[in-house]
N, C-alpha and C positions, 0 to 999 in steps of 0.2 A: 431490558430496554435495546432490542437489535433494528434502526431504522437502515435501512435497504430501499435503493434507485433498484428498477428492473423493466426488463421486455416482454412483454408480454408474445401469446402464438402468430398475432399479427403484425409482430412490432409497434405497437404501441406506447411507450415508455411510462409508467406512476413511481410509484413511492409509496415506504409505508413500514408498517410492524410486521419481524419475521417470532412468530408464534408455531409452534414448536414445528409441525409441519404444516402451517399455511401461511399464508401472507397477508397481510389485511395492508389493502387501500387505503389511504388518507388522503393521497391528492383528489377528491374532490371535495376536501373539503379546507385544504390549507393547501395552499397558491405553491407554496411553491416547496423540494426540497431544500432548500438554505434557512426556511419560515422553520419550515419541523424541527431541525437542530437548532437554528435559536430558539425554540421556545418547541417543546417536547409533550407534545397531546398525546392522551390513553388513546387505547382506538375505544371504541362505542359496538354493544350490539349489529347496529343495524348495518353495519362498514360491511361494503362490499369484499369477501375473503377470493382465494387464489391458492391452489396447493404449490407449496415448492416446487414439486418439479412439473408446472406447466409454467415458471416462469426463465427467463434469462438476466441472471447477475448483471448494470452495470456498476462501474467504480462507486461507494458512495462519497461523493464528492460532489463539489456543489457545479454549478454548468461551466463558469468561468474562472477557475481553481487558481491563486498561485500552488504549488509546492514546491516545496523546501526542505530539501535533500539533502541531510551530516551526514560528512566522510569523517572516519575510522575514530566514531566514539565507543567499538570497544580496543580497548590497549592491546590484546590477542589477537585481533584484527590487524590495527594498522602496525603491529611487527612482526607478522604473516605477507606485510605491505610493504616489507622496509621501509615502511613510515613512522621509526616508533621511539618518539626521542629520547633521550634520558632523563626527560623531566615531562609531565601534563602540561600543553600545550594548552595557554593562555585564553585562545578564543576558537569554538569553532572552526570547523570545513566545510564550507560550505558549498551548496552546488544547486540548480533550478534546473523539473524535471516539465516537458507540456504537456496538455490534460493528456494531448491523441496520441501519446506514449504509453498510455496506459487502459488496460481493460479490462473488464467485470472477470472473477471469478470463472469458472466453468470454456473460460474464449479460452481457444492458443493464445500462446504469444508467438512472435511471428521472426522466424531469426534470418533477418538481413542476405539478399540474396549476396550469396561469393564470399558470404563470412560465416567462417566458424572459431569463433570467440567468443560466441552468447555463453554468458555466466550469471547463475543463478544470484542472489541475496537476499531471505528471506527480511523482512522489517516487520519491528511495531513500527504505527505510525499514527499519530493522534490528528483527528478530524477539528477544526475550530470550532465554537459554535455561536458563544460569544466576540463581535465586534473589540479590535481593540489597541491603541497605541503606548509604545512606551508601560507594556504589564511587568509589571515587579512581578519575581518569583513568589511571590508570597501571595498574590494574586491571580498564577498562573490559571490551573486546574479550574478555579472554574472560567476560566475561557474556552474552557475544552470542550464538545460534545459529548467526542466520545473515542474510542478505541480501536482502530480495524488494524489488517492481514494487510504485508506489502512485495510483494517478490519484486524488488527493485532490483532485475537482471539490468548485464549492461555487456556491452560489448566491447568486448577489455581492448582488442586491438587500435579503436578508433580513441576510445577511453586515453589512451598512451602517444596518442600525437599530441600529442603536448599537456605540458603540467592546469592546460582547464579540462575539467569529465562532462563539458558539455555535446561533445562530438560522441560518445558511447555511451549515453546515455539517457537518449532520446529518440530512437531507431521507435519509426510508428510504430503502437501495438506489438513494443520489445519487457515489457513489463507489464504488474498485472496488480489488482487493488479487490479486497474485500475477505470475505462475502457482502459483510454488513458495517458493519460498525455498530461497536456497544458501549450505549449508552457511562458516560464517567460516569454515573450516581449507583447504576451499576458494578464497572469491572474496576474502579481504583486509582488510584493509579500509579501499584504496584509496589514491589517491584513484580513484576509478570516474565515471564520463559517465550522465546523465538527457540523454534524448532525446527529447520524443514529438512523434506524428505524427499531426495531424487530417490526418482521408483524403488519406495519402501526405505529406502536405506538413511539413515541419522547423517547425514551430510555438516548441518552447525545445529547447538545447540548451548545459548548461553541466558542467562540474566540481566534483566532490563539492572539491577542493584549495578551492573557492571560498569553501567553505562560512564563516560567521563566526562559529559557532560547531561546530567539530567532530564526529565522534562520539561520541567518545573525553569530551567536556564535555558535551554534551548526557547522556550519560549517569550522569559525576556527581554535573550539574545530577539533576534527574529525581533522581534516586537522594537524592537526600539531603533528600526532602518526601517520598516514601512508594515507599515498597516497589515492587521490581520481583518478578516472577515470570513462568516457562515460561511462552509462547504474550502476552507483553504486546506494543507493537507502542511502537515514537518511532518517527515520519514525522519528516526531516529537513528536511525546505522545502522549497520550488517555484524553479524559474530566471526568467530574465527569460522573459517574454510568455506572459500570459496570457491570454485573451479582448476586455477589459474594458478595458484598454490600450490595445487595437488602434484605427488612425482607417480606418470607426469597428467601436465592437468588432462584435464573434465570438463566437456564443455557440454552444455545442451544442442538434443543431436534431434530432428522428428521420430517422436513414438517416445517421446519423453515420458515420467509424470511428476510432475514436481506439485511438493502442499510446505506451504504456511501454518504452522499450529500455531499459535496464540493464547494462552493461558486466560482463561475467561471470556476470549474471547470469540477466536473459532476456525475455523480450518482451513483456508485460499487455496487451490487447488484447480492448476494448469497443466495442457501436454502443448508442446510445440509445434508446428510445423513450417515450414522453407515457403519466404516471399515470393517464390514460384507459384509454388501449390495455391497459395492467396489469389495469385493473378490470374489463373489458369479458372479455380474455381472459389467465388466468392462467397460462395456459399456452407466454407465452411470456420471463416471467420465468425461463423453464427452457431458453433457448436459448444455446449452447456453441459456441463456431466451429470 
């Protein structure tokens, strides 16, 4: 199943199951999206349906999620970022994102005013379905509701202000998540291929069997220090091929089209607009593909 959150043409928010060219609404009989993640239910013939083209995607996560991201989790990316150690690290590198730093698929991400180093980072992201604390690696996959695509983009100048990445990772509306999550029983634990395309050109391409820390290890590590709840997100790391390390560097510009595809999950697409454009015309933030 593919579970999604969305807005209708009137701006009303809802959630449900994506089937072919329709979205089957379940918000009339399931209390919250988090409840659906914890206990997915199948659509019924009498559930209301909407054409996919009539909805705008919201990030498929909880209303108040913890969004935990993993840095340098592909060895090749760590090497291109001059962070490749002589031996693999003993523990993951983590940072957090704020929920309002992410938009849904089809909504343009925002390049901050006065900044020109917004960089792409395609990733596989896990969405938690079953709450837990100190989850073992053996039990980890049972706590995953599903897998989604993430454009975990970074404002590099701000990211490099210090050794802590928070400032570069949390600009409002700078990243994207979605368009839906594919449930764990459908997609399986992988390996999954993540491919990033900029204006149709492949700029990142790798598989999750090359992760330094596998899905189960990440869930175990993160849940050791913080409880995980339905709707929380763990972004598992970006492959080699970021714009900062191209020669010359190439960053996201207004008018660019970015796609992040995860095998068995779907394709997340977003454009890019400048913050000044959003300030002048707020309705542009509602544009969908």
